[in-house]
PDB file of N, H, CA, C and O in Angstrom:
ATOM      1  N   UNK A   1       3.513   6.991 -10.609  1.00  0.00           N
ATOM      2  CA  UNK A   1       2.599   5.955 -11.054  1.00  0.00           C
ATOM      3  C   UNK A   1       1.392   6.559 -11.756  1.00  0.00           C
ATOM      4  O   UNK A   1       0.906   6.033 -12.757  1.00  0.00           O
ATOM      5  N   UNK A   2       0.920   7.676 -11.211  1.00  0.00           N
ATOM      6  H   UNK A   2       1.316   8.103 -10.398  1.00  0.00           H
ATOM      7  CA  UNK A   2      -0.233   8.346 -11.819  1.00  0.00           C
ATOM      8  C   UNK A   2       0.081   8.782 -13.250  1.00  0.00           C
ATOM      9  O   UNK A   2      -0.753   8.650 -14.145  1.00  0.00           O
ATOM     10  N   UNK A   3       1.288   9.302 -13.454  1.00  0.00           N
ATOM     11  H   UNK A   3       1.966   9.409 -12.726  1.00  0.00           H
ATOM     12  CA  UNK A   3       1.686   9.730 -14.805  1.00  0.00           C
ATOM     13  C   UNK A   3       1.709   8.554 -15.772  1.00  0.00           C
ATOM     14  O   UNK A   3       1.521   8.738 -16.974  1.00  0.00           O
ATOM     15  N   UNK A   4       1.938   7.344 -15.255  1.00  0.00           N
ATOM     16  H   UNK A   4       2.090   7.195 -14.278  1.00  0.00           H
ATOM     17  CA  UNK A   4       1.955   6.155 -16.085  1.00  0.00           C
ATOM     18  C   UNK A   4       0.583   5.511 -16.225  1.00  0.00           C
ATOM     19  O   UNK A   4       0.451   4.445 -16.827  1.00  0.00           O
ATOM     20  N   UNK A   5      -0.439   6.158 -15.669  1.00  0.00           N
ATOM     21  H   UNK A   5      -0.332   7.024 -15.180  1.00  0.00           H
ATOM     22  CA  UNK A   5      -1.791   5.641 -15.791  1.00  0.00           C
ATOM     23  C   UNK A   5      -2.152   4.560 -14.786  1.00  0.00           C
ATOM     24  O   UNK A   5      -3.107   3.812 -14.992  1.00  0.00           O
ATOM     25  N   UNK A   6      -1.387   4.473 -13.692  1.00  0.00           N
ATOM     26  H   UNK A   6      -0.611   5.080 -13.525  1.00  0.00           H
ATOM     27  CA  UNK A   6      -1.656   3.466 -12.666  1.00  0.00           C
ATOM     28  C   UNK A   6      -2.111   4.181 -11.403  1.00  0.00           C
ATOM     29  O   UNK A   6      -1.391   5.014 -10.853  1.00  0.00           O
ATOM     30  N   UNK A   7      -3.304   3.847 -10.953  1.00  0.00           N
ATOM     31  H   UNK A   7      -3.889   3.170 -11.400  1.00  0.00           H
ATOM     32  CA  UNK A   7      -3.835   4.454  -9.734  1.00  0.00           C
ATOM     33  C   UNK A   7      -3.392   3.623  -8.534  1.00  0.00           C
ATOM     34  O   UNK A   7      -3.688   2.431  -8.448  1.00  0.00           O
ATOM     35  N   UNK A   8      -2.686   4.259  -7.621  1.00  0.00           N
ATOM     36  H   UNK A   8      -2.445   5.227  -7.692  1.00  0.00           H
ATOM     37  CA  UNK A   8      -2.221   3.580  -6.415  1.00  0.00           C
ATOM     38  C   UNK A   8      -2.693   4.360  -5.193  1.00  0.00           C
ATOM     39  O   UNK A   8      -2.663   5.591  -5.184  1.00  0.00           O
ATOM     40  N   UNK A   9      -3.122   3.647  -4.177  1.00  0.00           N
ATOM     41  H   UNK A   9      -3.146   2.647  -4.185  1.00  0.00           H
ATOM     42  CA  UNK A   9      -3.596   4.283  -2.943  1.00  0.00           C
ATOM     43  C   UNK A   9      -2.531   4.139  -1.864  1.00  0.00           C
ATOM     44  O   UNK A   9      -1.740   3.196  -1.878  1.00  0.00           O
ATOM     45  N   UNK A  10      -2.523   5.060  -0.953  1.00  0.00           N
ATOM     46  H   UNK A  10      -3.166   5.825  -0.942  1.00  0.00           H
ATOM     47  CA  UNK A  10      -1.539   5.011   0.132  1.00  0.00           C
ATOM     48  C   UNK A  10      -2.179   5.387   1.460  1.00  0.00           C
ATOM     49  O   UNK A  10      -1.645   6.212   2.201  1.00  0.00           O
ATOM     50  N   UNK A  11      -3.312   4.788   1.756  1.00  0.00           N
ATOM     51  H   UNK A  11      -3.746   4.118   1.154  1.00  0.00           H
ATOM     52  CA  UNK A  11      -4.043   5.168   2.955  1.00  0.00           C
ATOM     53  C   UNK A  11      -4.145   4.041   3.974  1.00  0.00           C
ATOM     54  O   UNK A  11      -5.182   3.889   4.619  1.00  0.00           O
ATOM     55  N   UNK A  12      -3.098   3.258   4.127  1.00  0.00           N
ATOM     56  H   UNK A  12      -2.256   3.382   3.603  1.00  0.00           H
ATOM     57  CA  UNK A  12      -3.112   2.183   5.119  1.00  0.00           C
ATOM     58  C   UNK A  12      -2.952   2.774   6.519  1.00  0.00           C
ATOM     59  O   UNK A  12      -2.036   3.557   6.766  1.00  0.00           O
ATOM     60  N   UNK A  13      -3.829   2.402   7.415  1.00  0.00           N
ATOM     61  H   UNK A  13      -4.574   1.766   7.214  1.00  0.00           H
ATOM     62  CA  UNK A  13      -3.744   2.845   8.802  1.00  0.00           C
ATOM     63  C   UNK A  13      -3.523   1.601   9.657  1.00  0.00           C
ATOM     64  O   UNK A  13      -4.338   0.680   9.614  1.00  0.00           O
ATOM     65  N   UNK A  14      -2.443   1.553  10.433  1.00  0.00           N
ATOM     66  H   UNK A  14      -1.781   2.301  10.468  1.00  0.00           H
ATOM     67  CA  UNK A  14      -2.231   0.393  11.306  1.00  0.00           C
ATOM     68  C   UNK A  14      -3.420   0.219  12.256  1.00  0.00           C
ATOM     69  O   UNK A  14      -4.047   1.197  12.663  1.00  0.00           O
ATOM     70  N   UNK A  15      -3.719  -1.015  12.598  1.00  0.00           N
ATOM     71  H   UNK A  15      -3.210  -1.809  12.267  1.00  0.00           H
ATOM     72  CA  UNK A  15      -4.886  -1.282  13.437  1.00  0.00           C
ATOM     73  C   UNK A  15      -4.826  -0.534  14.765  1.00  0.00           C
ATOM     74  O   UNK A  15      -5.853  -0.060  15.251  1.00  0.00           O
ATOM     75  N   UNK A  16      -3.644  -0.424  15.355  1.00  0.00           N
ATOM     76  H   UNK A  16      -2.810  -0.809  14.961  1.00  0.00           H
ATOM     77  CA  UNK A  16      -3.558   0.250  16.654  1.00  0.00           C
ATOM     78  C   UNK A  16      -3.785   1.762  16.547  1.00  0.00           C
ATOM     79  O   UNK A  16      -4.035   2.423  17.555  1.00  0.00           O
ATOM     80  N   UNK A  17      -3.699   2.309  15.336  1.00  0.00           N
ATOM     81  H   UNK A  17      -3.496   1.772  14.517  1.00  0.00           H
ATOM     82  CA  UNK A  17      -3.925   3.745  15.122  1.00  0.00           C
ATOM     83  C   UNK A  17      -5.337   4.060  14.651  1.00  0.00           C
ATOM     84  O   UNK A  17      -5.753   5.219  14.666  1.00  0.00           O
ATOM     85  N   UNK A  18      -6.071   3.045  14.237  1.00  0.00           N
ATOM     86  H   UNK A  18      -5.733   2.104  14.226  1.00  0.00           H
ATOM     87  CA  UNK A  18      -7.447   3.237  13.777  1.00  0.00           C
ATOM     88  C   UNK A  18      -8.333   3.574  14.976  1.00  0.00           C
ATOM     89  O   UNK A  18      -8.028   3.177  16.100  1.00  0.00           O
ATOM     90  N   UNK A  19      -9.421   4.298  14.746  1.00  0.00           N
ATOM     91  H   UNK A  19      -9.669   4.621  13.832  1.00  0.00           H
ATOM     92  CA  UNK A  19     -10.304   4.667  15.863  1.00  0.00           C
ATOM     93  C   UNK A  19     -10.739   3.466  16.718  1.00  0.00           C
ATOM     94  O   UNK A  19     -10.695   3.540  17.946  1.00  0.00           O
ATOM     95  N   UNK A  20     -11.153   2.375  16.089  1.00  0.00           N
ATOM     96  H   UNK A  20     -11.189   2.315  15.091  1.00  0.00           H
ATOM     97  CA  UNK A  20     -11.576   1.203  16.866  1.00  0.00           C
ATOM     98  C   UNK A  20     -10.392   0.570  17.598  1.00  0.00           C
ATOM     99  O   UNK A  20     -10.535   0.089  18.722  1.00  0.00           O
ATOM    100  N   UNK A  21      -9.237   0.574  16.961  1.00  0.00           N
ATOM    101  H   UNK A  21      -9.121   0.964  16.048  1.00  0.00           H
ATOM    102  CA  UNK A  21      -8.045   0.025  17.612  1.00  0.00           C
ATOM    103  C   UNK A  21      -7.638   0.829  18.831  1.00  0.00           C
ATOM    104  O   UNK A  21      -7.235   0.267  19.850  1.00  0.00           O
ATOM    105  N   UNK A  22      -7.743   2.148  18.724  1.00  0.00           N
ATOM    106  H   UNK A  22      -8.070   2.605  17.897  1.00  0.00           H
ATOM    107  CA  UNK A  22      -7.425   3.002  19.873  1.00  0.00           C
ATOM    108  C   UNK A  22      -8.435   2.802  20.999  1.00  0.00           C
ATOM    109  O   UNK A  22      -8.086   2.874  22.178  1.00  0.00           O
ATOM    110  N   UNK A  23      -9.668   2.553  20.632  1.00  0.00           N
ATOM    111  H   UNK A  23      -9.951   2.495  19.675  1.00  0.00           H
ATOM    112  CA  UNK A  23     -10.720   2.418  21.641  1.00  0.00           C
ATOM    113  C   UNK A  23     -10.730   1.035  22.298  1.00  0.00           C
ATOM    114  O   UNK A  23     -10.850   0.921  23.518  1.00  0.00           O
ATOM    115  N   UNK A  24     -10.601  -0.016  21.478  1.00  0.00           N
ATOM    116  H   UNK A  24     -10.503   0.077  20.487  1.00  0.00           H
ATOM    117  CA  UNK A  24     -10.777  -1.364  21.999  1.00  0.00           C
ATOM    118  C   UNK A  24      -9.481  -2.166  22.139  1.00  0.00           C
ATOM    119  O   UNK A  24      -9.457  -3.177  22.841  1.00  0.00           O
ATOM    120  N   UNK A  25      -8.424  -1.736  21.490  1.00  0.00           N
ATOM    121  H   UNK A  25      -8.444  -0.914  20.920  1.00  0.00           H
ATOM    122  CA  UNK A  25      -7.201  -2.526  21.483  1.00  0.00           C
ATOM    123  C   UNK A  25      -6.088  -1.905  22.296  1.00  0.00           C
ATOM    124  O   UNK A  25      -6.267  -0.898  22.982  1.00  0.00           O
ATOM    125  N   UNK A  26      -4.945  -2.531  22.196  1.00  0.00           N
ATOM    126  H   UNK A  26      -4.800  -3.349  21.639  1.00  0.00           H
ATOM    127  CA  UNK A  26      -3.747  -1.987  22.835  1.00  0.00           C
ATOM    128  C   UNK A  26      -2.532  -2.466  22.059  1.00  0.00           C
ATOM    129  O   UNK A  26      -2.565  -3.501  21.393  1.00  0.00           O
ATOM    130  N   UNK A  27      -1.481  -1.705  22.157  1.00  0.00           N
ATOM    131  H   UNK A  27      -1.454  -0.864  22.698  1.00  0.00           H
ATOM    132  CA  UNK A  27      -0.240  -2.049  21.471  1.00  0.00           C
ATOM    133  C   UNK A  27       0.731  -2.537  22.530  1.00  0.00           C
ATOM    134  O   UNK A  27       0.993  -1.831  23.504  1.00  0.00           O
ATOM    135  N   UNK A  28       1.260  -3.719  22.353  1.00  0.00           N
ATOM    136  H   UNK A  28       1.047  -4.292  21.562  1.00  0.00           H
ATOM    137  CA  UNK A  28       2.189  -4.284  23.330  1.00  0.00           C
ATOM    138  C   UNK A  28       3.617  -4.038  22.865  1.00  0.00           C
ATOM    139  O   UNK A  28       3.954  -4.347  21.723  1.00  0.00           O
ATOM    140  N   UNK A  29       4.446  -3.496  23.715  1.00  0.00           N
ATOM    141  H   UNK A  29       4.172  -3.244  24.644  1.00  0.00           H
ATOM    142  CA  UNK A  29       5.827  -3.223  23.363  1.00  0.00           C
ATOM    143  C   UNK A  29       5.963  -1.880  22.674  1.00  0.00           C
ATOM    144  O   UNK A  29       5.061  -1.044  22.723  1.00  0.00           O
ATOM    145  N   UNK A  30       7.104  -1.686  22.031  1.00  0.00           N
ATOM    146  H   UNK A  30       7.836  -2.365  21.990  1.00  0.00           H
ATOM    147  CA  UNK A  30       7.365  -0.435  21.319  1.00  0.00           C
ATOM    148  C   UNK A  30       6.941  -0.555  19.862  1.00  0.00           C
ATOM    149  O   UNK A  30       7.075  -1.615  19.250  1.00  0.00           O
ATOM    150  N   UNK A  31       6.441   0.519  19.327  1.00  0.00           N
ATOM    151  H   UNK A  31       6.333   1.379  19.825  1.00  0.00           H
ATOM    152  CA  UNK A  31       6.076   0.571  17.910  1.00  0.00           C
ATOM    153  C   UNK A  31       7.327   0.947  17.121  1.00  0.00           C
ATOM    154  O   UNK A  31       7.503   2.096  16.716  1.00  0.00           O
ATOM    155  N   UNK A  32       8.181  -0.036  16.913  1.00  0.00           N
ATOM    156  H   UNK A  32       8.037  -0.969  17.241  1.00  0.00           H
ATOM    157  CA  UNK A  32       9.457   0.211  16.244  1.00  0.00           C
ATOM    158  C   UNK A  32       9.287   0.329  14.733  1.00  0.00           C
ATOM    159  O   UNK A  32       9.962   1.140  14.100  1.00  0.00           O
ATOM    160  N   UNK A  33       8.398  -0.466  14.151  1.00  0.00           N
ATOM    161  H   UNK A  33       7.850  -1.125  14.666  1.00  0.00           H
ATOM    162  CA  UNK A  33       8.301  -0.531  12.699  1.00  0.00           C
ATOM    163  C   UNK A  33       6.926  -0.175  12.126  1.00  0.00           C
ATOM    164  O   UNK A  33       6.842   0.464  11.077  1.00  0.00           O
ATOM    165  N   UNK A  34       5.867  -0.576  12.793  1.00  0.00           N
ATOM    166  H   UNK A  34       5.935  -1.095  13.645  1.00  0.00           H
ATOM    167  CA  UNK A  34       4.532  -0.549  12.209  1.00  0.00           C
ATOM    168  C   UNK A  34       4.134   0.803  11.635  1.00  0.00           C
ATOM    169  O   UNK A  34       3.783   0.892  10.459  1.00  0.00           O
ATOM    170  N   UNK A  35       4.181   1.842  12.432  1.00  0.00           N
ATOM    171  H   UNK A  35       4.466   1.770  13.388  1.00  0.00           H
ATOM    172  CA  UNK A  35       3.733   3.157  11.960  1.00  0.00           C
ATOM    173  C   UNK A  35       4.647   3.692  10.869  1.00  0.00           C
ATOM    174  O   UNK A  35       4.173   4.227   9.867  1.00  0.00           O
ATOM    175  N   UNK A  36       5.947   3.552  11.056  1.00  0.00           N
ATOM    176  H   UNK A  36       6.333   3.117  11.870  1.00  0.00           H
ATOM    177  CA  UNK A  36       6.886   4.058  10.043  1.00  0.00           C
ATOM    178  C   UNK A  36       6.688   3.361   8.701  1.00  0.00           C
ATOM    179  O   UNK A  36       6.636   4.016   7.660  1.00  0.00           O
ATOM    180  N   UNK A  37       6.581   2.056   8.722  1.00  0.00           N
ATOM    181  H   UNK A  37       6.624   1.524   9.568  1.00  0.00           H
ATOM    182  CA  UNK A  37       6.412   1.302   7.479  1.00  0.00           C
ATOM    183  C   UNK A  37       5.052   1.590   6.852  1.00  0.00           C
ATOM    184  O   UNK A  37       4.940   1.650   5.628  1.00  0.00           O
ATOM    185  N   UNK A  38       4.019   1.767   7.672  1.00  0.00           N
ATOM    186  H   UNK A  38       4.111   1.717   8.667  1.00  0.00           H
ATOM    187  CA  UNK A  38       2.684   2.022   7.129  1.00  0.00           C
ATOM    188  C   UNK A  38       2.644   3.309   6.320  1.00  0.00           C
ATOM    189  O   UNK A  38       1.825   3.439   5.410  1.00  0.00           O
ATOM    190  N   UNK A  39       3.505   4.249   6.633  1.00  0.00           N
ATOM    191  H   UNK A  39       4.170   4.143   7.372  1.00  0.00           H
ATOM    192  CA  UNK A  39       3.545   5.516   5.906  1.00  0.00           C
ATOM    193  C   UNK A  39       4.197   5.389   4.538  1.00  0.00           C
ATOM    194  O   UNK A  39       4.174   6.331   3.746  1.00  0.00           O
ATOM    195  N   UNK A  40       4.783   4.216   4.256  1.00  0.00           N
ATOM    196  H   UNK A  40       4.801   3.450   4.899  1.00  0.00           H
ATOM    197  CA  UNK A  40       5.455   4.005   2.967  1.00  0.00           C
ATOM    198  C   UNK A  40       4.793   2.932   2.113  1.00  0.00           C
ATOM    199  O   UNK A  40       5.281   2.617   1.028  1.00  0.00           O
ATOM    200  N   UNK A  41       3.689   2.368   2.592  1.00  0.00           N
ATOM    201  H   UNK A  41       3.293   2.624   3.474  1.00  0.00           H
ATOM    202  CA  UNK A  41       2.999   1.318   1.836  1.00  0.00           C
ATOM    203  C   UNK A  41       2.143   1.908   0.724  1.00  0.00           C
ATOM    204  O   UNK A  41       1.556   2.980   0.872  1.00  0.00           O
ATOM    205  N   UNK A  42       2.083   1.195  -0.383  1.00  0.00           N
ATOM    206  H   UNK A  42       2.559   0.324  -0.503  1.00  0.00           H
ATOM    207  CA  UNK A  42       1.256   1.603  -1.514  1.00  0.00           C
ATOM    208  C   UNK A  42       0.421   0.396  -1.929  1.00  0.00           C
ATOM    209  O   UNK A  42       0.930  -0.720  -2.029  1.00  0.00           O
ATOM    210  N   UNK A  43      -0.846   0.629  -2.165  1.00  0.00           N
ATOM    211  H   UNK A  43      -1.260   1.535  -2.083  1.00  0.00           H
ATOM    212  CA  UNK A  43      -1.726  -0.425  -2.658  1.00  0.00           C
ATOM    213  C   UNK A  43      -1.807  -0.323  -4.167  1.00  0.00           C
ATOM    214  O   UNK A  43      -2.293   0.673  -4.703  1.00  0.00           O
ATOM    215  N   UNK A  44      -1.336  -1.343  -4.847  1.00  0.00           N
ATOM    216  H   UNK A  44      -0.941  -2.152  -4.411  1.00  0.00           H
ATOM    217  CA  UNK A  44      -1.369  -1.371  -6.304  1.00  0.00           C
ATOM    218  C   UNK A  44      -2.689  -1.967  -6.783  1.00  0.00           C
ATOM    219  O   UNK A  44      -3.289  -2.785  -6.086  1.00  0.00           O
ATOM    220  N   UNK A  45      -3.138  -1.565  -7.955  1.00  0.00           N
ATOM    221  H   UNK A  45      -2.650  -0.901  -8.521  1.00  0.00           H
ATOM    222  CA  UNK A  45      -4.395  -2.092  -8.494  1.00  0.00           C
ATOM    223  C   UNK A  45      -4.197  -3.496  -9.070  1.00  0.00           C
ATOM    224  O   UNK A  45      -4.028  -3.663 -10.278  1.00  0.00           O
ATOM    225  N   UNK A  46      -4.221  -4.485  -8.203  1.00  0.00           N
ATOM    226  H   UNK A  46      -4.358  -4.349  -7.222  1.00  0.00           H
ATOM    227  CA  UNK A  46      -4.134  -5.880  -8.615  1.00  0.00           C
ATOM    228  C   UNK A  46      -5.334  -6.597  -8.017  1.00  0.00           C
ATOM    229  O   UNK A  46      -5.575  -6.508  -6.813  1.00  0.00           O
ATOM    230  N   UNK A  47      -6.080  -7.301  -8.841  1.00  0.00           N
ATOM    231  H   UNK A  47      -5.885  -7.374  -9.819  1.00  0.00           H
ATOM    232  CA  UNK A  47      -7.285  -7.955  -8.365  1.00  0.00           C
ATOM    233  C   UNK A  47      -7.593  -9.169  -9.231  1.00  0.00           C
ATOM    234  O   UNK A  47      -7.133  -9.271 -10.368  1.00  0.00           O
ATOM    235  N   UNK A  48      -8.376 -10.085  -8.677  1.00  0.00           N
ATOM    236  H   UNK A  48      -8.750 -10.002  -7.753  1.00  0.00           H
ATOM    237  CA  UNK A  48      -8.787 -11.280  -9.397  1.00  0.00           C
ATOM    238  C   UNK A  48      -9.575 -10.864 -10.635  1.00  0.00           C
ATOM    239  O   UNK A  48     -10.454 -10.006 -10.554  1.00  0.00           O
ATOM    240  N   UNK A  49      -9.273 -11.453 -11.748  1.00  0.00           N
ATOM    241  H   UNK A  49      -8.559 -12.151 -11.814  1.00  0.00           H
ATOM    242  CA  UNK A  49      -9.979 -11.140 -12.976  1.00  0.00           C
ATOM    243  C   UNK A  49      -9.325 -10.033 -13.781  1.00  0.00           C
ATOM    244  O   UNK A  49      -9.796  -9.698 -14.868  1.00  0.00           O
ATOM    245  N   UNK A  50      -8.257  -9.466 -13.269  1.00  0.00           N
ATOM    246  H   UNK A  50      -7.875  -9.738 -12.386  1.00  0.00           H
ATOM    247  CA  UNK A  50      -7.540  -8.410 -13.996  1.00  0.00           C
ATOM    248  C   UNK A  50      -6.875  -9.045 -15.220  1.00  0.00           C
ATOM    249  O   UNK A  50      -6.334 -10.147 -15.132  1.00  0.00           O
ATOM    250  N   UNK A  51      -6.915  -8.364 -16.335  1.00  0.00           N
ATOM    251  H   UNK A  51      -7.355  -7.469 -16.406  1.00  0.00           H
ATOM    252  CA  UNK A  51      -6.349  -8.942 -17.553  1.00  0.00           C
ATOM    253  C   UNK A  51      -4.828  -9.016 -17.476  1.00  0.00           C
ATOM    254  O   UNK A  51      -4.188  -8.273 -16.732  1.00  0.00           O
ATOM    255  N   UNK A  52      -4.280  -9.911 -18.246  1.00  0.00           N
ATOM    256  H   UNK A  52      -4.800 -10.515 -18.851  1.00  0.00           H
ATOM    257  CA  UNK A  52      -2.821 -10.063 -18.309  1.00  0.00           C
ATOM    258  C   UNK A  52      -2.185  -8.757 -18.781  1.00  0.00           C
ATOM    259  O   UNK A  52      -1.135  -8.362 -18.274  1.00  0.00           O
ATOM    260  N   UNK A  53      -2.807  -8.093 -19.736  1.00  0.00           N
ATOM    261  H   UNK A  53      -3.660  -8.415 -20.148  1.00  0.00           H
ATOM    262  CA  UNK A  53      -2.273  -6.827 -20.253  1.00  0.00           C
ATOM    263  C   UNK A  53      -2.269  -5.747 -19.176  1.00  0.00           C
ATOM    264  O   UNK A  53      -1.311  -4.981 -19.070  1.00  0.00           O
ATOM    265  N   UNK A  54      -3.333  -5.681 -18.375  1.00  0.00           N
ATOM    266  H   UNK A  54      -4.111  -6.303 -18.461  1.00  0.00           H
ATOM    267  CA  UNK A  54      -3.380  -4.692 -17.300  1.00  0.00           C
ATOM    268  C   UNK A  54      -2.341  -4.989 -16.231  1.00  0.00           C
ATOM    269  O   UNK A  54      -1.701  -4.070 -15.719  1.00  0.00           O
ATOM    270  N   UNK A  55      -2.167  -6.255 -15.888  1.00  0.00           N
ATOM    271  H   UNK A  55      -2.687  -7.001 -16.304  1.00  0.00           H
ATOM    272  CA  UNK A  55      -1.127  -6.611 -14.905  1.00  0.00           C
ATOM    273  C   UNK A  55       0.249  -6.238 -15.430  1.00  0.00           C
ATOM    274  O   UNK A  55       1.079  -5.702 -14.695  1.00  0.00           O
ATOM    275  N   UNK A  56       0.484  -6.521 -16.696  1.00  0.00           N
ATOM    276  H   UNK A  56      -0.190  -6.956 -17.293  1.00  0.00           H
ATOM    277  CA  UNK A  56       1.783  -6.191 -17.290  1.00  0.00           C
ATOM    278  C   UNK A  56       2.015  -4.688 -17.270  1.00  0.00           C
ATOM    279  O   UNK A  56       3.142  -4.240 -17.055  1.00  0.00           O
ATOM    280  N   UNK A  57       0.980  -3.916 -17.488  1.00  0.00           N
ATOM    281  H   UNK A  57       0.066  -4.280 -17.663  1.00  0.00           H
ATOM    282  CA  UNK A  57       1.092  -2.451 -17.462  1.00  0.00           C
ATOM    283  C   UNK A  57       1.470  -1.950 -16.072  1.00  0.00           C
ATOM    284  O   UNK A  57       2.337  -1.086 -15.940  1.00  0.00           O
ATOM    285  N   UNK A  58       0.831  -2.482 -15.039  1.00  0.00           N
ATOM    286  H   UNK A  58       0.127  -3.184 -15.146  1.00  0.00           H
ATOM    287  CA  UNK A  58       1.163  -2.090 -13.662  1.00  0.00           C
ATOM    288  C   UNK A  58       2.630  -2.423 -13.369  1.00  0.00           C
ATOM    289  O   UNK A  58       3.365  -1.596 -12.831  1.00  0.00           O
ATOM    290  N   UNK A  59       3.036  -3.615 -13.722  1.00  0.00           N
ATOM    291  H   UNK A  59       2.439  -4.287 -14.160  1.00  0.00           H
ATOM    292  CA  UNK A  59       4.423  -4.038 -13.490  1.00  0.00           C
ATOM    293  C   UNK A  59       5.392  -3.141 -14.245  1.00  0.00           C
ATOM    294  O   UNK A  59       6.416  -2.733 -13.696  1.00  0.00           O
ATOM    295  N   UNK A  60       5.079  -2.832 -15.488  1.00  0.00           N
ATOM    296  H   UNK A  60       4.248  -3.164 -15.933  1.00  0.00           H
ATOM    297  CA  UNK A  60       5.935  -1.968 -16.313  1.00  0.00           C
ATOM    298  C   UNK A  60       6.090  -0.584 -15.689  1.00  0.00           C
ATOM    299  O   UNK A  60       7.199  -0.051 -15.629  1.00  0.00           O
ATOM    300  N   UNK A  61       4.999  -0.005 -15.230  1.00  0.00           N
ATOM    301  H   UNK A  61       4.099  -0.437 -15.279  1.00  0.00           H
ATOM    302  CA  UNK A  61       5.039   1.341 -14.647  1.00  0.00           C
ATOM    303  C   UNK A  61       5.808   1.344 -13.326  1.00  0.00           C
ATOM    304  O   UNK A  61       6.581   2.266 -13.064  1.00  0.00           O
ATOM    305  N   UNK A  62       5.606   0.331 -12.500  1.00  0.00           N
ATOM    306  H   UNK A  62       4.978  -0.418 -12.712  1.00  0.00           H
ATOM    307  CA  UNK A  62       6.338   0.241 -11.223  1.00  0.00           C
ATOM    308  C   UNK A  62       7.831   0.074 -11.500  1.00  0.00           C
ATOM    309  O   UNK A  62       8.650   0.742 -10.869  1.00  0.00           O
ATOM    310  N   UNK A  63       8.191  -0.793 -12.416  1.00  0.00           N
ATOM    311  H   UNK A  63       7.525  -1.336 -12.929  1.00  0.00           H
ATOM    312  CA  UNK A  63       9.610  -0.967 -12.753  1.00  0.00           C
ATOM    313  C   UNK A  63      10.215   0.317 -13.296  1.00  0.00           C
ATOM    314  O   UNK A  63      11.348   0.658 -12.955  1.00  0.00           O
ATOM    315  N   UNK A  64       9.492   1.021 -14.119  1.00  0.00           N
ATOM    316  H   UNK A  64       8.572   0.744 -14.396  1.00  0.00           H
ATOM    317  CA  UNK A  64       9.996   2.295 -14.662  1.00  0.00           C
ATOM    318  C   UNK A  64      10.202   3.306 -13.547  1.00  0.00           C
ATOM    319  O   UNK A  64      11.173   4.062 -13.557  1.00  0.00           O
ATOM    320  N   UNK A  65       9.289   3.318 -12.589  1.00  0.00           N
ATOM    321  H   UNK A  65       8.500   2.704 -12.580  1.00  0.00           H
ATOM    322  CA  UNK A  65       9.420   4.234 -11.451  1.00  0.00           C
ATOM    323  C   UNK A  65      10.724   3.997 -10.693  1.00  0.00           C
ATOM    324  O   UNK A  65      11.399   4.941 -10.282  1.00  0.00           O
ATOM    325  N   UNK A  66      11.066   2.727 -10.515  1.00  0.00           N
ATOM    326  H   UNK A  66      10.518   1.960 -10.849  1.00  0.00           H
ATOM    327  CA  UNK A  66      12.283   2.391  -9.790  1.00  0.00           C
ATOM    328  C   UNK A  66      13.509   2.319 -10.707  1.00  0.00           C
ATOM    329  O   UNK A  66      14.603   1.982 -10.254  1.00  0.00           O
ATOM    330  N   UNK A  67      13.332   2.630 -11.985  1.00  0.00           N
ATOM    331  H   UNK A  67      12.443   2.903 -12.354  1.00  0.00           H
ATOM    332  CA  UNK A  67      14.462   2.648 -12.908  1.00  0.00           C
ATOM    333  C   UNK A  67      14.976   1.282 -13.293  1.00  0.00           C
ATOM    334  O   UNK A  67      16.172   1.106 -13.529  1.00  0.00           O
ATOM    335  N   UNK A  68      14.086   0.319 -13.359  1.00  0.00           N
ATOM    336  H   UNK A  68      13.115   0.462 -13.167  1.00  0.00           H
ATOM    337  CA  UNK A  68      14.517  -1.048 -13.738  1.00  0.00           C
ATOM    338  C   UNK A  68      13.857  -1.486 -15.013  1.00  0.00           C
ATOM    339  O   UNK A  68      14.097  -2.598 -15.482  1.00  0.00           O
TER     340      UNK A  68
END
């Protein structure tokens, strides 16, 4: 994505793994999916007021990444 000029972040931390979550919260049951899936999430640059051309560029780069 970076090579295509799209900045994507991948720093999602599940609430139960965050410092406040570890201190004040608890996880009920087994963590079957949350942590594993959180390691594969990507935040794309999509926001209110983004131009149609910029949205199209993000979509184009993501599709190219997946070969579509």
